[in-house]
C-alpha positions, -999 to 999 in steps of 0.1 A, spaced: 5 6 -1 17 33 -11 13 55 17 9 94 6 34 116 33 33 153 26 64 163 39 93 156 22 122 143 29 142 168 35 120 187 55 121 179 87 167 187 76 167 225 68 135 222 98 173 220 121 194 236 98 173 265 104 168 258 140 208 257 140 216 287 123 194 305 144 211 291 173 249 291 160 239 336 152 221 342 184 252 333 203 275 354 171 251 385 184 250 375 222 287 367 224 294 407 201 270 426 230 288 412 260 324 423 243 305 454 233 294 459 271 327 447 284 340 473 263 323 505 263 306 501 307 287 531 296 266 509 265 246 493 292 232 527 305 226 535 272 210 501 262 181 508 297 176 542 288 165 533 253 141 509 275 124 529 294 121 560 264 98 537 239 84 528 264 78 560 274 65 562 244 45 539 240 26 552 266 23 579 252 9 570 223 -18 546 242 -26 578 262 -33 600 238 -53 581 209 -73 565 244 -82 607 248 -85 604 219 -116 577 214 -130 596 245 -133 629 232 -155 606 205 -171 589 224 -187 629 240 -194 641 212 -221 609 206 -231 610 239 -239 649 231 -254 643 200 -278 623 210 -288 641 244 -283 676 222 -318 659 197 -333 647 225 -332 680 255 -347 701 217 -383 679 207 -411 688 211 -431 669 229 -450 664 207 -424 647 182 -404 628 208 -433 604 214 -416 571 190 -451 553 175 -444 521 160 -460 499 127 -464 462 131 -473 446 106 -488 418 103 -489 392 76 
């Protein structure tokens, strides 16, 4: 009986090769980063400052988006409230028409 194998034989070999290459590149980059930190100790402070800077900028951006969203909701609430208050009592009644088949 013929077994239909959807994975070619080289599928797992390519996956293993990619995983191995990625590990070697990551290890090399970490090694170079360690050498740079030992050579320039102020580099650690720059990294920490960059993380704090990007965290602060992202929190400010999220706060700004939330502030704009709140303003849009406030505008929508005002539109609904204004139309309700300025209607005459005669037109404020709602009428429903039912069709029965």
